[in-house]
PDB file of N, CA, C and O in Angstrom:
ATOM      1  N   MET A   1      -2.508 -17.795 176.709  1.00  0.00           N
ATOM      2  CA  MET A   1      -3.621 -17.978 177.775  1.00  0.00           C
ATOM      3  C   MET A   1      -3.814 -17.035 178.913  1.00  0.00           C
ATOM      4  O   MET A   1      -2.932 -16.626 179.668  1.00  0.00           O
ATOM      5  N   PHE A   2      -5.045 -16.754 178.937  1.00  0.00           N
ATOM      6  CA  PHE A   2      -5.527 -15.399 179.719  1.00  0.00           C
ATOM      7  C   PHE A   2      -5.744 -15.922 180.542  1.00  0.00           C
ATOM      8  O   PHE A   2      -6.176 -17.073 180.478  1.00  0.00           O
ATOM      9  N   SER A   3      -5.529 -15.270 181.688  1.00  0.00           N
ATOM     10  CA  SER A   3      -6.063 -15.668 183.364  1.00  0.00           C
ATOM     11  C   SER A   3      -7.202 -14.333 183.772  1.00  0.00           C
ATOM     12  O   SER A   3      -7.430 -13.386 183.018  1.00  0.00           O
ATOM     13  N   LEU A   4      -7.811 -14.531 185.106  1.00  0.00           N
ATOM     14  CA  LEU A   4      -8.730 -13.652 185.292  1.00  0.00           C
ATOM     15  C   LEU A   4      -7.859 -12.142 185.758  1.00  0.00           C
ATOM     16  O   LEU A   4      -8.385 -11.034 185.643  1.00  0.00           O
ATOM     17  N   ASN A   5      -6.671 -12.326 186.209  1.00  0.00           N
ATOM     18  CA  ASN A   5      -5.865 -11.081 186.401  1.00  0.00           C
ATOM     19  C   ASN A   5      -5.584 -10.273 185.249  1.00  0.00           C
ATOM     20  O   ASN A   5      -5.369  -9.066 185.356  1.00  0.00           O
ATOM     21  N   SER A   6      -5.575 -10.851 184.207  1.00  0.00           N
ATOM     22  CA  SER A   6      -5.033 -10.117 182.717  1.00  0.00           C
ATOM     23  C   SER A   6      -5.930  -8.763 182.598  1.00  0.00           C
ATOM     24  O   SER A   6      -7.028  -8.638 183.141  1.00  0.00           O
ATOM     25  N   THR A   7      -5.509  -8.104 182.071  1.00  0.00           N
ATOM     26  CA  THR A   7      -6.104  -7.024 181.276  1.00  0.00           C
ATOM     27  C   THR A   7      -5.866  -6.775 180.246  1.00  0.00           C
ATOM     28  O   THR A   7      -4.768  -6.319 179.926  1.00  0.00           O
ATOM     29  N   VAL A   8      -7.228  -7.092 179.065  1.00  0.00           N
ATOM     30  CA  VAL A   8      -7.363  -7.112 177.545  1.00  0.00           C
ATOM     31  C   VAL A   8      -8.139  -5.952 177.090  1.00  0.00           C
ATOM     32  O   VAL A   8      -9.032  -5.417 177.747  1.00  0.00           O
ATOM     33  N   GLN A   9      -7.777  -5.630 176.030  1.00  0.00           N
ATOM     34  CA  GLN A   9      -8.117  -4.425 175.358  1.00  0.00           C
ATOM     35  C   GLN A   9      -8.851  -4.775 174.049  1.00  0.00           C
ATOM     36  O   GLN A   9      -8.441  -5.725 173.382  1.00  0.00           O
ATOM     37  N   PRO A  10      -9.652  -4.234 173.748  1.00  0.00           N
ATOM     38  CA  PRO A  10      -9.509  -3.990 172.273  1.00  0.00           C
ATOM     39  C   PRO A  10      -8.700  -3.810 171.029  1.00  0.00           C
ATOM     40  O   PRO A  10      -8.187  -2.692 170.998  1.00  0.00           O
ATOM     41  N   HIS A  11      -8.482  -4.398 170.215  1.00  0.00           N
ATOM     42  CA  HIS A  11      -7.387  -4.726 169.554  1.00  0.00           C
ATOM     43  C   HIS A  11      -7.504  -2.979 168.889  1.00  0.00           C
ATOM     44  O   HIS A  11      -8.602  -2.425 168.841  1.00  0.00           O
ATOM     45  N   PRO A  12      -6.179  -2.249 168.400  1.00  0.00           N
ATOM     46  CA  PRO A  12      -6.922  -0.855 167.896  1.00  0.00           C
ATOM     47  C   PRO A  12      -7.500  -0.641 166.257  1.00  0.00           C
ATOM     48  O   PRO A  12      -8.087   0.317 165.754  1.00  0.00           O
ATOM     49  N   GLU A  13      -7.094  -1.882 165.703  1.00  0.00           N
ATOM     50  CA  GLU A  13      -8.002  -2.030 164.309  1.00  0.00           C
ATOM     51  C   GLU A  13      -9.543  -2.792 164.496  1.00  0.00           C
ATOM     52  O   GLU A  13     -10.027  -3.100 163.407  1.00  0.00           O
ATOM     53  N   VAL A  14     -10.270  -3.096 165.515  1.00  0.00           N
ATOM     54  CA  VAL A  14     -11.649  -3.480 165.816  1.00  0.00           C
ATOM     55  C   VAL A  14     -12.070  -2.421 165.777  1.00  0.00           C
ATOM     56  O   VAL A  14     -11.297  -1.530 166.128  1.00  0.00           O
ATOM     57  N   VAL A  15     -13.514  -2.019 165.327  1.00  0.00           N
ATOM     58  CA  VAL A  15     -14.222  -1.077 165.195  1.00  0.00           C
ATOM     59  C   VAL A  15     -15.473  -1.944 166.042  1.00  0.00           C
ATOM     60  O   VAL A  15     -15.206  -3.144 166.110  1.00  0.00           O
ATOM     61  N   ASP A  16     -16.639  -1.599 166.625  1.00  0.00           N
ATOM     62  CA  ASP A  16     -17.648  -2.285 167.229  1.00  0.00           C
ATOM     63  C   ASP A  16     -19.140  -1.285 166.547  1.00  0.00           C
ATOM     64  O   ASP A  16     -19.115  -0.150 166.069  1.00  0.00           O
ATOM     65  N   THR A  17     -19.787  -1.789 166.650  1.00  0.00           N
ATOM     66  CA  THR A  17     -21.504  -1.171 166.465  1.00  0.00           C
ATOM     67  C   THR A  17     -22.307  -2.120 167.235  1.00  0.00           C
ATOM     68  O   THR A  17     -22.576  -3.298 166.999  1.00  0.00           O
ATOM     69  N   ASP A  18     -22.652  -1.309 168.264  1.00  0.00           N
ATOM     70  CA  ASP A  18     -23.879  -1.533 168.840  1.00  0.00           C
ATOM     71  C   ASP A  18     -25.150  -1.832 167.892  1.00  0.00           C
ATOM     72  O   ASP A  18     -25.528  -1.069 167.003  1.00  0.00           O
ATOM     73  N   LEU A  19     -25.718  -3.005 168.207  1.00  0.00           N
ATOM     74  CA  LEU A  19     -27.358  -3.181 167.216  1.00  0.00           C
ATOM     75  C   LEU A  19     -28.212  -3.022 168.195  1.00  0.00           C
ATOM     76  O   LEU A  19     -27.615  -3.567 169.124  1.00  0.00           O
ATOM     77  N   ASP A  20     -29.328  -2.595 168.666  1.00  0.00           N
ATOM     78  CA  ASP A  20     -30.485  -2.421 169.413  1.00  0.00           C
ATOM     79  C   ASP A  20     -30.457  -2.630 170.926  1.00  0.00           C
ATOM     80  O   ASP A  20     -31.399  -2.933 171.658  1.00  0.00           O
ATOM     81  N   GLY A  21     -28.688  -2.317 171.362  1.00  0.00           N
ATOM     82  CA  GLY A  21     -28.792  -3.199 172.921  1.00  0.00           C
ATOM     83  C   GLY A  21     -28.778  -4.357 173.097  1.00  0.00           C
ATOM     84  O   GLY A  21     -28.696  -4.723 174.270  1.00  0.00           O
ATOM     85  N   THR A  22     -28.860  -5.530 171.883  1.00  0.00           N
ATOM     86  CA  THR A  22     -29.209  -6.878 172.253  1.00  0.00           C
ATOM     87  C   THR A  22     -27.848  -7.522 171.623  1.00  0.00           C
ATOM     88  O   THR A  22     -27.595  -8.703 171.857  1.00  0.00           O
ATOM     89  N   GLU A  23     -27.028  -6.776 170.868  1.00  0.00           N
ATOM     90  CA  GLU A  23     -26.016  -7.478 170.212  1.00  0.00           C
ATOM     91  C   GLU A  23     -24.680  -6.354 169.292  1.00  0.00           C
ATOM     92  O   GLU A  23     -24.837  -5.291 168.690  1.00  0.00           O
ATOM     93  N   VAL A  24     -23.874  -6.885 169.456  1.00  0.00           N
ATOM     94  CA  VAL A  24     -22.721  -5.991 169.436  1.00  0.00           C
ATOM     95  C   VAL A  24     -21.909  -6.991 168.362  1.00  0.00           C
ATOM     96  O   VAL A  24     -21.607  -8.172 168.537  1.00  0.00           O
ATOM     97  N   VAL A  25     -21.606  -5.982 166.973  1.00  0.00           N
ATOM     98  CA  VAL A  25     -20.777  -6.240 165.852  1.00  0.00           C
ATOM     99  C   VAL A  25     -19.382  -5.837 165.776  1.00  0.00           C
ATOM    100  O   VAL A  25     -19.214  -4.633 165.581  1.00  0.00           O
ATOM    101  N   LEU A  26     -18.309  -6.582 165.886  1.00  0.00           N
ATOM    102  CA  LEU A  26     -17.238  -6.564 165.798  1.00  0.00           C
ATOM    103  C   LEU A  26     -16.506  -6.608 164.297  1.00  0.00           C
ATOM    104  O   LEU A  26     -16.585  -7.680 163.696  1.00  0.00           O
ATOM    105  N   LEU A  27     -15.764  -5.449 163.629  1.00  0.00           N
ATOM    106  CA  LEU A  27     -15.052  -6.000 162.547  1.00  0.00           C
ATOM    107  C   LEU A  27     -13.440  -5.211 162.634  1.00  0.00           C
ATOM    108  O   LEU A  27     -13.234  -3.998 162.685  1.00  0.00           O
ATOM    109  N   HIS A  28     -12.742  -5.971 162.632  1.00  0.00           N
ATOM    110  CA  HIS A  28     -11.242  -6.096 162.373  1.00  0.00           C
ATOM    111  C   HIS A  28     -10.923  -5.369 161.243  1.00  0.00           C
ATOM    112  O   HIS A  28     -11.239  -6.005 160.238  1.00  0.00           O
ATOM    113  N   LEU A  29     -10.400  -4.238 160.980  1.00  0.00           N
ATOM    114  CA  LEU A  29     -10.632  -3.732 159.736  1.00  0.00           C
ATOM    115  C   LEU A  29      -9.278  -3.638 159.240  1.00  0.00           C
ATOM    116  O   LEU A  29      -9.252  -2.616 158.555  1.00  0.00           O
ATOM    117  N   GLU A  30      -7.859  -4.322 159.238  1.00  0.00           N
ATOM    118  CA  GLU A  30      -7.104  -4.833 158.665  1.00  0.00           C
ATOM    119  C   GLU A  30      -7.247  -6.721 157.949  1.00  0.00           C
ATOM    120  O   GLU A  30      -7.045  -7.227 156.845  1.00  0.00           O
ATOM    121  N   ASN A  31      -7.609  -7.141 159.044  1.00  0.00           N
ATOM    122  CA  ASN A  31      -8.102  -8.483 158.430  1.00  0.00           C
ATOM    123  C   ASN A  31      -9.564  -9.113 157.938  1.00  0.00           C
ATOM    124  O   ASN A  31      -9.852 -10.230 157.508  1.00  0.00           O
ATOM    125  N   LYS A  32     -10.383  -7.891 158.189  1.00  0.00           N
ATOM    126  CA  LYS A  32     -11.860  -8.206 157.587  1.00  0.00           C
ATOM    127  C   LYS A  32     -12.748  -9.232 158.930  1.00  0.00           C
ATOM    128  O   LYS A  32     -13.968  -9.400 158.943  1.00  0.00           O
ATOM    129  N   THR A  33     -11.987  -9.680 159.736  1.00  0.00           N
ATOM    130  CA  THR A  33     -12.982 -10.640 160.604  1.00  0.00           C
ATOM    131  C   THR A  33     -13.962  -9.482 161.009  1.00  0.00           C
ATOM    132  O   THR A  33     -13.847  -8.265 161.153  1.00  0.00           O
ATOM    133  N   TYR A  34     -15.209 -10.609 161.155  1.00  0.00           N
ATOM    134  CA  TYR A  34     -16.423  -9.935 161.475  1.00  0.00           C
ATOM    135  C   TYR A  34     -16.943 -10.935 162.428  1.00  0.00           C
ATOM    136  O   TYR A  34     -17.027 -12.145 162.221  1.00  0.00           O
ATOM    137  N   PHE A  35     -17.286 -10.291 163.505  1.00  0.00           N
ATOM    138  CA  PHE A  35     -17.546 -11.053 164.751  1.00  0.00           C
ATOM    139  C   PHE A  35     -19.066 -10.309 165.697  1.00  0.00           C
ATOM    140  O   PHE A  35     -19.154  -9.197 166.220  1.00  0.00           O
ATOM    141  N   SER A  36     -19.972 -11.296 165.635  1.00  0.00           N
ATOM    142  CA  SER A  36     -20.878 -11.015 166.765  1.00  0.00           C
ATOM    143  C   SER A  36     -20.855 -11.800 167.872  1.00  0.00           C
ATOM    144  O   SER A  36     -20.451 -12.943 168.084  1.00  0.00           O
ATOM    145  N   LEU A  37     -21.666 -10.477 168.922  1.00  0.00           N
ATOM    146  CA  LEU A  37     -21.430 -11.018 170.743  1.00  0.00           C
ATOM    147  C   LEU A  37     -22.900 -10.628 170.757  1.00  0.00           C
ATOM    148  O   LEU A  37     -23.404  -9.726 170.087  1.00  0.00           O
ATOM    149  N   ASN A  38     -23.555 -11.489 171.672  1.00  0.00           N
ATOM    150  CA  ASN A  38     -24.740 -11.746 171.947  1.00  0.00           C
ATOM    151  C   ASN A  38     -25.077 -10.874 173.688  1.00  0.00           C
ATOM    152  O   ASN A  38     -24.116 -10.215 174.085  1.00  0.00           O
ATOM    153  N   VAL A  39     -25.963 -10.882 174.345  1.00  0.00           N
ATOM    154  CA  VAL A  39     -25.725  -9.735 175.400  1.00  0.00           C
ATOM    155  C   VAL A  39     -24.936  -9.898 176.382  1.00  0.00           C
ATOM    156  O   VAL A  39     -24.533  -8.927 177.024  1.00  0.00           O
ATOM    157  N   THR A  40     -24.500 -11.424 176.733  1.00  0.00           N
ATOM    158  CA  THR A  40     -23.211 -11.604 177.381  1.00  0.00           C
ATOM    159  C   THR A  40     -21.902 -11.007 176.930  1.00  0.00           C
ATOM    160  O   THR A  40     -20.985 -10.473 177.554  1.00  0.00           O
ATOM    161  N   GLY A  41     -22.091 -11.255 175.693  1.00  0.00           N
ATOM    162  CA  GLY A  41     -20.097 -10.764 174.955  1.00  0.00           C
ATOM    163  C   GLY A  41     -20.520  -9.519 174.783  1.00  0.00           C
ATOM    164  O   GLY A  41     -19.515  -8.810 174.724  1.00  0.00           O
ATOM    165  N   ARG A  42     -21.824  -8.657 174.633  1.00  0.00           N
ATOM    166  CA  ARG A  42     -21.598  -7.278 174.473  1.00  0.00           C
ATOM    167  C   ARG A  42     -21.383  -6.490 176.053  1.00  0.00           C
ATOM    168  O   ARG A  42     -21.165  -5.287 176.194  1.00  0.00           O
ATOM    169  N   ARG A  43     -21.518  -7.588 177.261  1.00  0.00           N
ATOM    170  CA  ARG A  43     -21.096  -6.851 178.434  1.00  0.00           C
ATOM    171  C   ARG A  43     -20.037  -6.937 178.792  1.00  0.00           C
ATOM    172  O   ARG A  43     -19.564  -6.070 179.527  1.00  0.00           O
ATOM    173  N   ILE A  44     -19.172  -8.237 178.301  1.00  0.00           N
ATOM    174  CA  ILE A  44     -17.800  -8.103 178.589  1.00  0.00           C
ATOM    175  C   ILE A  44     -17.079  -7.257 177.823  1.00  0.00           C
ATOM    176  O   ILE A  44     -16.113  -6.622 178.247  1.00  0.00           O
ATOM    177  N   TRP A  45     -17.688  -7.194 176.200  1.00  0.00           N
ATOM    178  CA  TRP A  45     -16.796  -6.237 175.546  1.00  0.00           C
ATOM    179  C   TRP A  45     -16.583  -4.723 176.167  1.00  0.00           C
ATOM    180  O   TRP A  45     -15.650  -3.922 176.114  1.00  0.00           O
ATOM    181  N   LYS A  46     -17.994  -4.707 176.829  1.00  0.00           N
ATOM    182  CA  LYS A  46     -17.989  -3.091 177.234  1.00  0.00           C
ATOM    183  C   LYS A  46     -17.099  -2.581 178.696  1.00  0.00           C
ATOM    184  O   LYS A  46     -16.908  -1.487 179.228  1.00  0.00           O
ATOM    185  N   GLY A  47     -16.737  -3.824 178.967  1.00  0.00           N
ATOM    186  CA  GLY A  47     -15.896  -3.960 180.205  1.00  0.00           C
ATOM    187  C   GLY A  47     -14.398  -4.024 179.628  1.00  0.00           C
ATOM    188  O   GLY A  47     -13.475  -3.710 180.379  1.00  0.00           O
ATOM    189  N   LEU A  48     -14.151  -4.408 178.366  1.00  0.00           N
ATOM    190  CA  LEU A  48     -12.607  -4.657 178.161  1.00  0.00           C
ATOM    191  C   LEU A  48     -12.367  -3.098 177.448  1.00  0.00           C
ATOM    192  O   LEU A  48     -11.233  -2.632 177.338  1.00  0.00           O
ATOM    193  N   LYS A  49     -13.840  -2.224 176.893  1.00  0.00           N
ATOM    194  CA  LYS A  49     -13.569  -0.753 176.220  1.00  0.00           C
ATOM    195  C   LYS A  49     -13.441  -0.190 177.437  1.00  0.00           C
ATOM    196  O   LYS A  49     -12.879   0.889 177.245  1.00  0.00           O
ATOM    197  N   GLU A  50     -13.692  -0.356 178.775  1.00  0.00           N
ATOM    198  CA  GLU A  50     -13.480   0.435 179.651  1.00  0.00           C
ATOM    199  C   GLU A  50     -12.284  -0.012 180.732  1.00  0.00           C
ATOM    200  O   GLU A  50     -12.213   0.234 181.936  1.00  0.00           O
ATOM    201  N   GLY A  51     -11.571  -0.594 180.057  1.00  0.00           N
ATOM    202  CA  GLY A  51     -10.132  -1.147 181.153  1.00  0.00           C
ATOM    203  C   GLY A  51     -10.455  -2.012 181.970  1.00  0.00           C
ATOM    204  O   GLY A  51      -9.609  -2.323 182.809  1.00  0.00           O
ATOM    205  N   GLN A  52     -11.248  -2.411 181.982  1.00  0.00           N
ATOM    206  CA  GLN A  52     -11.392  -3.282 183.675  1.00  0.00           C
ATOM    207  C   GLN A  52     -10.806  -4.766 183.054  1.00  0.00           C
ATOM    208  O   GLN A  52     -10.744  -5.216 181.910  1.00  0.00           O
ATOM    209  N   SER A  53     -10.484  -5.194 184.136  1.00  0.00           N
ATOM    210  CA  SER A  53      -9.519  -6.574 184.362  1.00  0.00           C
ATOM    211  C   SER A  53     -10.624  -7.698 184.223  1.00  0.00           C
ATOM    212  O   SER A  53     -11.742  -7.545 184.716  1.00  0.00           O
ATOM    213  N   LEU A  54     -10.199  -9.013 183.419  1.00  0.00           N
ATOM    214  CA  LEU A  54     -11.144  -9.664 183.631  1.00  0.00           C
ATOM    215  C   LEU A  54     -12.016 -10.141 184.771  1.00  0.00           C
ATOM    216  O   LEU A  54     -13.226 -10.354 184.695  1.00  0.00           O
ATOM    217  N   GLN A  55     -11.091 -10.311 186.052  1.00  0.00           N
ATOM    218  CA  GLN A  55     -11.971 -10.642 187.199  1.00  0.00           C
ATOM    219  C   GLN A  55     -13.139  -9.316 187.405  1.00  0.00           C
ATOM    220  O   GLN A  55     -14.318  -9.650 187.527  1.00  0.00           O
ATOM    221  N   SER A  56     -12.908  -8.337 187.429  1.00  0.00           N
ATOM    222  CA  SER A  56     -13.436  -7.373 187.490  1.00  0.00           C
ATOM    223  C   SER A  56     -14.852  -7.398 186.643  1.00  0.00           C
ATOM    224  O   SER A  56     -15.947  -7.158 187.153  1.00  0.00           O
ATOM    225  N   ILE A  57     -14.597  -7.791 185.017  1.00  0.00           N
ATOM    226  CA  ILE A  57     -15.761  -8.207 184.402  1.00  0.00           C
ATOM    227  C   ILE A  57     -16.472  -9.447 184.890  1.00  0.00           C
ATOM    228  O   ILE A  57     -17.688  -9.442 184.696  1.00  0.00           O
ATOM    229  N   SER A  58     -16.009 -10.403 185.425  1.00  0.00           N
ATOM    230  CA  SER A  58     -16.808 -11.447 185.868  1.00  0.00           C
ATOM    231  C   SER A  58     -17.650 -11.040 186.944  1.00  0.00           C
ATOM    232  O   SER A  58     -18.870 -11.011 186.779  1.00  0.00           O
ATOM    233  N   GLN A  59     -17.081 -10.693 188.127  1.00  0.00           N
ATOM    234  CA  GLN A  59     -17.792  -9.779 188.828  1.00  0.00           C
ATOM    235  C   GLN A  59     -19.048  -9.311 188.924  1.00  0.00           C
ATOM    236  O   GLN A  59     -19.970  -9.528 189.710  1.00  0.00           O
ATOM    237  N   HIS A  60     -18.881  -8.476 187.764  1.00  0.00           N
ATOM    238  CA  HIS A  60     -19.824  -7.547 187.170  1.00  0.00           C
ATOM    239  C   HIS A  60     -21.013  -8.726 186.213  1.00  0.00           C
ATOM    240  O   HIS A  60     -22.115  -8.187 186.109  1.00  0.00           O
ATOM    241  N   LEU A  61     -20.978  -9.790 185.713  1.00  0.00           N
ATOM    242  CA  LEU A  61     -21.324 -10.574 185.068  1.00  0.00           C
ATOM    243  C   LEU A  61     -22.306 -11.501 185.910  1.00  0.00           C
ATOM    244  O   LEU A  61     -23.427 -11.895 185.589  1.00  0.00           O
ATOM    245  N   CYS A  62     -21.477 -11.778 187.249  1.00  0.00           N
ATOM    246  CA  CYS A  62     -22.456 -12.193 188.430  1.00  0.00           C
ATOM    247  C   CYS A  62     -23.778 -11.703 189.046  1.00  0.00           C
ATOM    248  O   CYS A  62     -24.902 -12.151 189.273  1.00  0.00           O
ATOM    249  N   LYS A  63     -23.192 -10.736 189.182  1.00  0.00           N
ATOM    250  CA  LYS A  63     -24.404  -9.515 189.640  1.00  0.00           C
ATOM    251  C   LYS A  63     -25.279  -8.963 188.601  1.00  0.00           C
ATOM    252  O   LYS A  63     -26.226  -8.309 189.039  1.00  0.00           O
ATOM    253  N   GLU A  64     -25.184  -9.073 187.321  1.00  0.00           N
ATOM    254  CA  GLU A  64     -25.769  -8.465 186.234  1.00  0.00           C
ATOM    255  C   GLU A  64     -26.946  -9.587 186.160  1.00  0.00           C
ATOM    256  O   GLU A  64     -28.122  -9.361 186.444  1.00  0.00           O
ATOM    257  N   PHE A  65     -26.462 -10.739 185.761  1.00  0.00           N
ATOM    258  CA  PHE A  65     -26.955 -11.763 184.955  1.00  0.00           C
ATOM    259  C   PHE A  65     -27.496 -13.232 185.877  1.00  0.00           C
ATOM    260  O   PHE A  65     -27.929 -14.327 185.516  1.00  0.00           O
ATOM    261  N   GLU A  66     -27.166 -12.497 187.461  1.00  0.00           N
ATOM    262  CA  GLU A  66     -27.281 -13.440 188.619  1.00  0.00           C
ATOM    263  C   GLU A  66     -26.813 -14.806 188.125  1.00  0.00           C
ATOM    264  O   GLU A  66     -27.739 -15.610 188.027  1.00  0.00           O
ATOM    265  N   ILE A  67     -25.511 -15.307 187.761  1.00  0.00           N
ATOM    266  CA  ILE A  67     -24.837 -16.215 187.672  1.00  0.00           C
ATOM    267  C   ILE A  67     -23.658 -16.707 188.742  1.00  0.00           C
ATOM    268  O   ILE A  67     -22.962 -15.899 189.357  1.00  0.00           O
ATOM    269  N   ASP A  68     -23.517 -18.392 188.894  1.00  0.00           N
ATOM    270  CA  ASP A  68     -22.501 -17.974 190.047  1.00  0.00           C
ATOM    271  C   ASP A  68     -20.802 -17.802 189.240  1.00  0.00           C
ATOM    272  O   ASP A  68     -20.423 -17.886 188.072  1.00  0.00           O
ATOM    273  N   ALA A  69     -20.202 -17.565 190.370  1.00  0.00           N
ATOM    274  CA  ALA A  69     -18.456 -17.280 190.069  1.00  0.00           C
ATOM    275  C   ALA A  69     -18.106 -17.920 188.869  1.00  0.00           C
ATOM    276  O   ALA A  69     -17.863 -17.243 187.870  1.00  0.00           O
ATOM    277  N   ASP A  70     -18.044 -19.364 188.849  1.00  0.00           N
ATOM    278  CA  ASP A  70     -17.603 -20.155 188.278  1.00  0.00           C
ATOM    279  C   ASP A  70     -17.573 -20.267 186.800  1.00  0.00           C
ATOM    280  O   ASP A  70     -16.668 -20.538 186.011  1.00  0.00           O
ATOM    281  N   ARG A  71     -19.395 -19.849 186.595  1.00  0.00           N
ATOM    282  CA  ARG A  71     -19.817 -19.987 185.594  1.00  0.00           C
ATOM    283  C   ARG A  71     -19.567 -18.316 184.573  1.00  0.00           C
ATOM    284  O   ARG A  71     -19.438 -18.090 183.370  1.00  0.00           O
ATOM    285  N   ALA A  72     -19.587 -17.692 185.455  1.00  0.00           N
ATOM    286  CA  ALA A  72     -18.940 -16.221 184.688  1.00  0.00           C
ATOM    287  C   ALA A  72     -17.420 -16.398 184.142  1.00  0.00           C
ATOM    288  O   ALA A  72     -16.959 -16.297 183.005  1.00  0.00           O
ATOM    289  N   ASP A  73     -16.759 -16.734 185.524  1.00  0.00           N
ATOM    290  CA  ASP A  73     -15.080 -16.485 185.044  1.00  0.00           C
ATOM    291  C   ASP A  73     -14.980 -17.465 183.998  1.00  0.00           C
ATOM    292  O   ASP A  73     -13.948 -17.141 183.409  1.00  0.00           O
ATOM    293  N   GLN A  74     -15.451 -18.463 183.435  1.00  0.00           N
ATOM    294  CA  GLN A  74     -15.390 -19.644 182.566  1.00  0.00           C
ATOM    295  C   GLN A  74     -16.547 -19.009 181.147  1.00  0.00           C
ATOM    296  O   GLN A  74     -16.512 -19.767 180.177  1.00  0.00           O
ATOM    297  N   SER A  75     -17.326 -17.992 181.000  1.00  0.00           N
ATOM    298  CA  SER A  75     -17.754 -17.353 180.096  1.00  0.00           C
ATOM    299  C   SER A  75     -17.031 -16.415 179.259  1.00  0.00           C
ATOM    300  O   SER A  75     -17.057 -16.341 178.030  1.00  0.00           O
ATOM    301  N   VAL A  76     -16.127 -15.432 180.414  1.00  0.00           N
ATOM    302  CA  VAL A  76     -15.219 -14.680 179.933  1.00  0.00           C
ATOM    303  C   VAL A  76     -13.874 -15.107 179.496  1.00  0.00           C
ATOM    304  O   VAL A  76     -13.378 -14.711 178.441  1.00  0.00           O
ATOM    305  N   LEU A  77     -13.377 -15.792 180.188  1.00  0.00           N
ATOM    306  CA  LEU A  77     -11.977 -16.651 179.346  1.00  0.00           C
ATOM    307  C   LEU A  77     -12.026 -17.177 178.771  1.00  0.00           C
ATOM    308  O   LEU A  77     -10.953 -17.486 178.254  1.00  0.00           O
ATOM    309  N   SER A  78     -13.345 -17.867 178.220  1.00  0.00           N
ATOM    310  CA  SER A  78     -13.513 -18.459 176.758  1.00  0.00           C
ATOM    311  C   SER A  78     -13.778 -17.559 176.049  1.00  0.00           C
ATOM    312  O   SER A  78     -12.964 -17.459 175.131  1.00  0.00           O
ATOM    313  N   LEU A  79     -14.730 -16.669 176.034  1.00  0.00           N
ATOM    314  CA  LEU A  79     -15.245 -15.725 175.238  1.00  0.00           C
ATOM    315  C   LEU A  79     -13.318 -14.961 174.947  1.00  0.00           C
ATOM    316  O   LEU A  79     -12.695 -15.543 174.060  1.00  0.00           O
ATOM    317  N   ILE A  80     -12.728 -14.038 175.517  1.00  0.00           N
ATOM    318  CA  ILE A  80     -11.609 -13.656 175.740  1.00  0.00           C
ATOM    319  C   ILE A  80     -10.623 -14.398 174.649  1.00  0.00           C
ATOM    320  O   ILE A  80     -10.129 -13.779 173.707  1.00  0.00           O
ATOM    321  N   GLN A  81     -10.363 -15.993 174.923  1.00  0.00           N
ATOM    322  CA  GLN A  81      -9.976 -16.940 174.148  1.00  0.00           C
ATOM    323  C   GLN A  81     -10.408 -16.706 172.720  1.00  0.00           C
ATOM    324  O   GLN A  81      -9.623 -16.160 171.945  1.00  0.00           O
ATOM    325  N   GLU A  82     -11.245 -16.971 172.443  1.00  0.00           N
ATOM    326  CA  GLU A  82     -12.163 -17.230 171.327  1.00  0.00           C
ATOM    327  C   GLU A  82     -11.599 -15.556 170.566  1.00  0.00           C
ATOM    328  O   GLU A  82     -10.948 -15.564 169.521  1.00  0.00           O
ATOM    329  N   LEU A  83     -11.917 -14.427 171.172  1.00  0.00           N
ATOM    330  CA  LEU A  83     -11.583 -13.006 170.680  1.00  0.00           C
ATOM    331  C   LEU A  83     -10.127 -13.041 170.338  1.00  0.00           C
ATOM    332  O   LEU A  83      -9.755 -12.765 169.197  1.00  0.00           O
ATOM    333  N   ALA A  84      -9.182 -13.412 171.409  1.00  0.00           N
ATOM    334  CA  ALA A  84      -7.808 -12.768 170.707  1.00  0.00           C
ATOM    335  C   ALA A  84      -7.663 -14.512 169.440  1.00  0.00           C
ATOM    336  O   ALA A  84      -6.854 -14.279 168.543  1.00  0.00           O
ATOM    337  N   ASN A  85      -8.236 -15.859 169.343  1.00  0.00           N
ATOM    338  CA  ASN A  85      -7.749 -16.580 168.113  1.00  0.00           C
ATOM    339  C   ASN A  85      -7.992 -15.818 167.169  1.00  0.00           C
ATOM    340  O   ASN A  85      -7.211 -15.867 166.219  1.00  0.00           O
ATOM    341  N   HIS A  86      -9.284 -14.748 167.100  1.00  0.00           N
ATOM    342  CA  HIS A  86      -9.062 -13.988 165.906  1.00  0.00           C
ATOM    343  C   HIS A  86      -8.738 -12.409 165.776  1.00  0.00           C
ATOM    344  O   HIS A  86      -9.347 -11.665 165.007  1.00  0.00           O
ATOM    345  N   GLU A  87      -7.698 -12.002 166.635  1.00  0.00           N
ATOM    346  CA  GLU A  87      -6.722 -11.046 166.857  1.00  0.00           C
ATOM    347  C   GLU A  87      -8.024  -9.859 167.089  1.00  0.00           C
ATOM    348  O   GLU A  87      -7.984  -8.838 166.402  1.00  0.00           O
ATOM    349  N   LEU A  88      -8.901 -10.016 167.860  1.00  0.00           N
ATOM    350  CA  LEU A  88     -10.092  -8.569 168.166  1.00  0.00           C
ATOM    351  C   LEU A  88      -9.344  -8.383 168.769  1.00  0.00           C
ATOM    352  O   LEU A  88      -8.814  -7.354 168.349  1.00  0.00           O
ATOM    353  N   VAL A  89      -8.518  -8.959 170.172  1.00  0.00           N
ATOM    354  CA  VAL A  89      -8.420  -8.359 171.583  1.00  0.00           C
ATOM    355  C   VAL A  89      -6.912  -8.519 171.745  1.00  0.00           C
ATOM    356  O   VAL A  89      -6.429  -9.565 171.312  1.00  0.00           O
ATOM    357  N   GLN A  90      -6.078  -7.594 172.328  1.00  0.00           N
ATOM    358  CA  GLN A  90      -4.891  -7.917 172.847  1.00  0.00           C
ATOM    359  C   GLN A  90      -4.365  -7.487 174.175  1.00  0.00           C
ATOM    360  O   GLN A  90      -4.615  -6.320 174.476  1.00  0.00           O
ATOM    361  N   LEU A  91      -3.680  -8.208 175.035  1.00  0.00           N
ATOM    362  CA  LEU A  91      -3.197  -8.241 176.148  1.00  0.00           C
ATOM    363  C   LEU A  91      -2.902  -6.254 176.561  1.00  0.00           C
ATOM    364  O   LEU A  91      -1.976  -5.639 176.033  1.00  0.00           O
ATOM    365  N   LYS A  92      -3.663  -5.743 177.326  1.00  0.00           N
ATOM    366  CA  LYS A  92      -2.970  -4.502 177.649  1.00  0.00           C
ATOM    367  C   LYS A  92      -1.406  -4.498 178.438  1.00  0.00           C
ATOM    368  O   LYS A  92      -1.219  -5.137 179.474  1.00  0.00           O
ATOM    369  N   GLU A  93      -0.345  -3.684 177.778  1.00  0.00           N
ATOM    370  CA  GLU A  93       0.617  -3.404 178.317  1.00  0.00           C
ATOM    371  C   GLU A  93       0.734  -2.658 179.314  1.00  0.00           C
ATOM    372  O   GLU A  93       1.846  -2.442 179.796  1.00  0.00           O
TER     373      GLU A  93
END
């Protein structure tokens, strides 16, 4: 289980491709998991790649998409859990 204080990073075996600024496609090279992220997911993924905490990513979502903090927190934690279930992210040590 993840919290907003967690710092999560992309799994080292995951590559990503940005598709015209509206979608990011992830591919886990080892287990061949393919995953597509929408605009919100793209922003969360960018934050992960920059080494931001989940709290920081959530705060950026609030500003960028003009949503309330609870909704941003829920979006971040939900996506991170789903990505972790597919072994696309891991806790940063």
